[in-house]
Every structure is written in C-alpha cells, then in structure tokens.
N, C-alpha and C positions, 0 to 999 in steps of 0.2 A: 706494534711492529711499524718500522719506518715506512713512509710512503715511497714507492720506487718509481723512478723515471728512466727514460732512455737518455734524456739530456737535461741537465740543470745548468742554467746560465747565471753566473754571479755578476750582477750589474745590469741595470735597466736603461743604459744610455743608448745612443744610436747604434753602436755595434752590438750590444747585448740584446736589445729588444728586437732588432731586425733579425739577428741570428735565431732567436726564439721563435719568431713568427714563421721564418722560412723552414725551420726544422719541423714545426707543427704541420705546415703545409705538406711536408714530405712524409708525414705519417708517424713521426716520432712523438712519444709522450713527453712533453716538454714543460719545464717550469722555469720561471725567471725570478731571481732573488734580488730585491732592491731595498736599500736601507734609508733612502732619502724620504720616503713617504709619498713621492710622486714619481712616475716614470719619465724617461726622457734624458736623464743624466744631466751633466753640466751644460751640455749644448742647449737643451730645451728649457731648462729651469733658470740657469744663471749665466748662460754663454751666448751661443750663436743667435738664438731666437730673440731674447729680450734686447740684446745689443743691436740687432738689425731693426727692431721696432724703434729704438731711440735714434738710430742713424737716419731712418726714413723721416721720422717726425721732426727731428732737428733740422734736416735739410729743407723740409717744407716750411718750417718757421723762418729760416734764413732767407729763403726765396721770397716768401710773403713780405718779409721785412725790407729786403733790398732790391729785389728784381722785378716783382710784378708791376709796380707803377711804371717802370720804364718800358714795359711791354704792352701797356694800355689796359692793364687790369688794376684798377684803382681800389685798393682794399681799405684805405683809411689807416687809423692807428692799429698797429699789430701788438697784441699783448701776449706774454708768455704765461701759461698756466701749467707749471711743472707738475702739480699734483694730478691734473687730468692726463698729462702725457704718461706719467708713471702708472696711472690706472689703466690706460689703454694697453700699455706694455704688459701689465699683469694679467689683463683679460685675455690677451693673445696667448700667453703662456698657459693659462688655465685651460683654455679651449683645446690647445694642442696636447697637453698632458692627458686630459680626459679622452682625447681621441686615440691615444696609444692604448689606454685601458680598454676602450671599445674594441680595438683591433685584437687585443689579447683574448677577449671574450669570443669574438667572431672566429678566431682561429684555434680556440680551445687551449690556450697557453695558461698554465696556472701561475697567477701573480702572487708571489710569496714575499710579504713585507718583513724586513728585518735585516740584520747584519749576518752575512753568510761567512762561515769559517770552515776551512777544509780540515778534516780529521784523518782521512785516508784517501786513497785514489778513488774510492766510491762513496765516501761518507761526507756529508755537509751538515753542519749544525747551524741553525738560524736562531739568532737571539733577537728578541723584541719585547720591550717593556718588562724586563726581568724574567721572561720565559724563554725556554729553549726547546726547539723542535728538531728532531733528526730526520734526515732524508737520505735516500740511497739513489745512486744514478750510475748507469753504465758509462756515461761520458759526462764531463764537466767542461764548461767554457768559462775562463776568467776574462771579464770585460769590465773591470772596475774603473777604467779611465785614468784621469790625471788630476792634479791639484796645482795651484799657483806656486811658482818658485818665488824666492825672495833674495835680496842681497844680504850676505852674511852680516849679522849684527843689527839688521833693521827689522823691527817687529811690526807686522801688519795688524792694526787694531780695528780695521773696517770703519773707522770714524774719521780721523784726519789723515791717516796713512792707510790707503785702501788697496785691495787687489781689484781685479776686474769685477769680482762679485760685488764689492762695495761701490764700485764706480757706476754700476747700473741702477743704484738705489739711493743716490744722494737726494736729500730733502730740499736743498736749494742750490742754485747755481753758484759755485764758488767764484769769488772775485779773481782768484788766480789758482792755477794748478800746474804742478810739475809732474811730468810723466817720465819715469825712469825706465828707459828702454824704447828703442825706435822700431819695434817689430809690429806685426799685424795688429795685435790686440791693443797695444798702447796707442797706435795711430788712429785706430777706429774710435776708441773711447775719448782720446784727446780731441778729435774732430767734433764729436758730439758736444762736448762741453764748450769748445771754442765757438761753435755756431750759436750756442745758447747764451753766450756772453762772457765766458771765462777767458782770462789771459793765460794761454797755455804755452809752456816751455817744455821741450823734449830734450832730455839728457841721454846721449847715446855713447857707449863705450868705444864703438868702432868709428871709422872715418866716414861712414855712410849709414843710411837707414835701411830697414828691411833686409837684413842679412839673408843671403841665398837667392835674392831676386836678381834678375838680369841688371847689371850695373847701369846701363843706359836708361832703363825704365826707372830705376831707383833715383837717379839724379833728377829726372823729369818730375817724378812724384814729389820729391822734396821741394823743387821750385814751385810747384802748384800749391802745396800745403803752406809754404812760406808766404805766397801771395794771399792766401786765405787768412793769414794772421798768426799762424803757429810759428814759434821761434825754435831754433835748433842749436844745441850745444853739442857738437860732435867731438870725438876723441877725448871724452871726459869720463873719469871714473868717480862714481859716487862713493864717498868714504864714510858718511854718517848722515842720519836723518834724525832731527830732534823735534818731538811733538811737544809744543809748549801751550797746548790747548787753544789759545787765541790765534796762534800761527805755527807753521812748521818751517824749520830751517834745514835746508838741504846743503850739505857740504860736499864739494867735489874738487877733483884735481885734474888739470890738463895733463894728458899722458905724455905730450911732447916736451912742454916747458916745465912741467912739475909745479906750475903755479896753482896755489890753493885759492878757491873761491867759495862763495856761499850765496844762496838765494832764499828769500823768504816767500812763502806762499800760504794759501789757506788749506789746500789739499794736496796730497802726494799720491799718485797712482804708481804702484810698483808693478811693472809689466816686463819682467825679464825672462819670460818663458814659463813652461809648465814641466812637472815631473810626474812619472808614473805613480799611481796611487795603489799600493798593495799592502798597506798597513793592516795588521790583524788577520791576515788570511792564513797564517801558519805555513807559508810557502817553504821556508827553510826546514821546518820540522818534518814535512812529508817528502822533502827532497827535490823541490822544484828550483832549478838554477836561474840566477839573474846575472846580468852583466854589470860592468863597473858603473853604469849610469842608472842602475836599479830597474832596468827593463828585463822582462822575462824572456829567456832564451827559447826560441821555437824553431822548428824545422820548416821545410817548404809547405808542409800541410798544417802548420800552426800548432803542431804538437809540442808540448813541453818535454822536459826530461822524464815525465811520467806519461806514457803514450796515450792514455785515454783522457788526459787533461789537456785542454787547448787554451790558448790565450790570443786575444785580438785587440785591436785598437791602440789606445795610448799607452798601454802597459807593455807593448812590444816596440821594436824599432820601426822607424818610418815617420812620416809627417803626422803630427797630432791633429788630424782633421776628421770631422764627423763622417764624411762620405768615404774616407779610406777605411774607417772602422766598419761602416755598413757593408762595404764590399767584402771585407774579411769575414764578417759575420755570416753573410750568404755563402761564401766559399766553404767555411767550416761545416755549415748545415748540409750542404750538398755533398761534401766529402763523407760525412757520417751516413748519408743515405746511399752511398755507393756511386755517386756521380763525380764528375771531374771539376770540382770547384777550383777556381784560381783567381788571382788578382794580378793585373798588369800594372806594375808600379811605375812604368815609364809614362803612363798617360793619366795620372791623377792630377786634376787641376787644382790650383790654389787661387783664392780670391780675397782681396781686401775691399771691404764694402764702404769705402769712403766716397766722397764726391769730388772728382770722378772715381769710378772703381778701377781697380788694378787686378788683372787676371793673367795666369800663366799656366802652361802645360808643357812638359818636356824639358829639354836642356836649355840652359842659359849660354850666352856666348862664352862666359868664363869657364863653364864646364866643358864645352867643346874644345876650347884651347888646351885645357889640361889633358884631355883625352887624345889630343893631336888629330882631331877630326877636321878635315877641311870643309868649310861651309860657305853658303851664299846667304845674303841678307836681302829681304824685301821689306820696305817700310812704306806706310801710307798714313798721312796725318788726317785727323778728323776735321780739320779746318777746310779740307777739300771734299768732305763728304756732304752731300746735299741735305740729308735728314738731320745731321748734327748741326749744320749751318742754320737751318730754319728753326731748330729747337734751342738755339743759343747755347750749345754745349760742345764747343769746338776744341777743347783742350785734349792733348794726348795723341796717340798714334797706335797703329797695329804694326807689329814686327814679327816677321816669319823667318826662321832659320832652316835652311834646307841643305842636304848633303851635296857637295860640289859635283860629285860624280853621278850619283843615282837620282838626285833631286828629291829624295824622300824627306818629308817634313820631320825635323828633329826637335823643334821647339817653337812655341808661339807665345808672344808677350804682348798684352794689350793694356794700355792705360787710356781710359776714355769712358764715355757713356755706355752703360749696359754691358760692360766687359764681362761681368760674372755670368751673364746669359750667353753672350757671344762665344765664350771660350768652349762651350759644349760642342759647337760645330767642329772645332779643331781637334778636340779630344776624340770625337768619333772618327774624323778623318785620319788621325794618327793611329787609332786602334786598327784601322783597315790598311795601314801602310801607305797612305796617300802621298803623292808627290805635290809639289807646289803647282805643277802644271794641271793636276787633277782639280785643284781648288780654283785655279784661274779659269778653267774651262767649264766650271759649274755655274749655271745661271743663278744669279742672286736677285731677288726682287728689288725694284726701285720705287720710291726712295727708301732705303733702309740703312741702318748703321752697319749691317753685315757686308754691305758693298765695300767697306773699307778693308775687309778680309780678302775679298776677291782682288782688289787693287794691290794690296800688299803682296799677294801671290804673283800677280803680274809683274810687280816690281822686282821680284827675285831674278827675273830675266831682263830687268831694265826696260819693261814695256808697259808701265802704268798708263791708263788712258786719261785720267782726270787730275794728274799732278806732274 
C-alpha cells in the first residue's frame, strides 16, 4: 500500500523545501520529492549561492590586485588560484545543502529522492535508479523551478557555449567571453570573469541593459560596468554562434542599420532568461492548465485547475526569484493549515550582486508614468555619504519615488555599496505603507550607508542636509 501524506511537494528548491518545512511545522505529514540528489534546487546548487561565492571572491581578488596598495595595505604580488576559488565555492554549496537536509530531519519532513510524476490528483510515482515507488497525498505542490533559456538555433554544450551553470564551473579564466543578454545573471557572471582577467563583451537585443529596471539606474549601472572594463553592444540581435573548439564565433546584426558583424571569443555565456521547468510531470494528462509561456495557471491561493494541486515559484507567473518562491511556499503551507497565507507582490525586492550592487523594490519611474500616477523623486549620491566616502565606495545613489499627493513610497532604487542589504529597510517601510516623511524622520545611525536612504527621503521634499 502506498505511503500517504497530507502534503507532497515536488521540487526541493527554495520554494519547495521552505513550503515543506512550514507545512510540517503546522502539523501536516509532509514529504518533499527531489531528483537532483541534493536539496536546494538551482539556487543553492548552481545558481544564487555559488555565483555569489564567485562574485565575492573575484571582487576580493580585484581589490587586492588594484586597490589595496593605494590604501596603504601592501600585499605584494597577487596570484589567482582558480582551483581554490572553485573549491571554496563548492564547499559553501555542500555545507548549505546538507543544512537543508538537517532542517528536514529536524522538522520531520520525509526527503524522497527521485523524479516525481503525477498520475492523478492524489497519486505521485517517484522514479529513481530504475525503481518506482507510489505515494498518495491529500495535497500536492509543484515547485520544480526553471531552466536556462537559449537563443533559437544555438546549442549550449557547457564547454565553450555555456549557460549560467557552466559559467560557474570554468576550469580556467577565458581570455575573452561574450555574454548574450544584459540581464541580472549575465552581468553578474560577466563581472566575475572580467575581474579575474577575461575580456568581456555583452551583446544585448534592447537599447539598454537590465530590462525592467528603472532606466536612470540602468544607465548609471552601464556607465559603471563600462568603467570596469566590460564592453556593451546594444541594439544587436545574435543570429548565430559557431563553436570551432579553439574559438567561438558569434554573429550578430545591428537592429537599426541591419549591419552584420561577428566577434571571436574563447567562451560564450548564453544568458537570455529562464523558462518554467515542468517536463515529465504529466500535467496535460491530468488536466493542469498552462499559459502561452509554459507557466502553470493558478488562482489567488496558488491552486491549479485541480483544486488540491498547487504551484509556486518559477513555474508560475511573477519574477523568478528564490525569495518570491519562498514566500509563496510559506503562503501555501499556511493556507493548507487553515491560515491566511498571502504574498504582497508589490514589495518583492530584486538585487544584482555586482560591485556596486543594484537593488530595487516597488515601481520604476517608467511604470508610474504608464499608470498615470503623479510622483515625486528624492535622490542622494553615495559620494556625499560619510561611510561610503571613507570606504572608497562612492559610486551610485539612492532614489525614492513617492506619491505626489499622499507621499506614500511607491518605489526605491539603489545602486551602490550594500544595496542588497539596504533595500530590506525600504521593503519593510513599504509593507507598512510608509511615506517619505516617515523615512526622513526615522533616526539612522551615523556613519552608515543607510543614511543615504534618509537623505533621499528628505530630498523628496527638496530638503536634504548633506547634499
């Protein structure tokens, strides 16, 4: 007889494992099915965590190589040991994936290894090493995440033509790299290899990088990355990529002039977004609906067209972010336990972990204009912030958008040091409906980077103190 659960979660990434843990905390007999062999999903194994390790270590290497001597820290000859960097990355991943396993044991979540396939609204069969095991569950959550997209006609082989997965595991620093796509992932990985010595060129289809970002921040971001040595070819469509073993040839066309060009490089990183991963789940056979983009249709409670089967994270609409998936996982668990789980999609922050970091929450100027919402702007540069000045990290600014009538904060955009941490303050403020005046009248410790937020809030009413 099949083992029976209150909840089975298919997928052990940030959304899935968090959902499973919360459900178990709420008293539901819970199992989590994962085919990778380790928990944590793309984020923990080949995404967020290993890439942030490389971003941190490459930044330290570049600073030791170029900045420390000028600051009075004489380190002598700086050598790169890429093998050790990769070992450090892998160790971090291993520790964290084992940590999730520990949390499963602590919370009595059954960890089921294998590929989960839906056979009915209550039946899941798990395949592993040629064996299949059947399970029954009152409720099921699909949390299978996403996979890398590619350009039509371009085959990613994870050798010379790589996705983000291959880009975090290169065995040597390529002399040159072309990044196809100027989004979050491409710019993060491009900056890693640029710092380590690669000649990096980004080819972007649009006339600007980081689609969806506040345009003023996007322009400043591109200026800073260009200053760091990354080259940009905007308004260009990649038409072909040829892997000739010793080199890769990227062919592209200017969208405006129709001029055809090509560039040779050692490695190509294809970073044109991600797509929902639902292969082999039997969704159509059991009647679960998807939209034109392959995302699973869900209602406000994350229920699919089959009411006891839910979907969260990258397989449904919304930003493909680990923390968005986590919030949805918790919401579903609480809904199943009879509570009022919900997610406020207006205050989900996004961060690019380059140097400097870029972070945002809420609306951009462009979005507010489209919605015909009148707004005020407050800006404050980090060059006028004491802590940033003494730390020699003065690039960037804080930008606050507030409603012209109510003064309610509608969006915050930060490019500068520690932006990824600083944005949390504004996410909390917006969750509670704060005005720019509320932020301006909140005492911020001195000297800290967060004083730039206070000053930007003061600048909404044109009364900054230090600029």
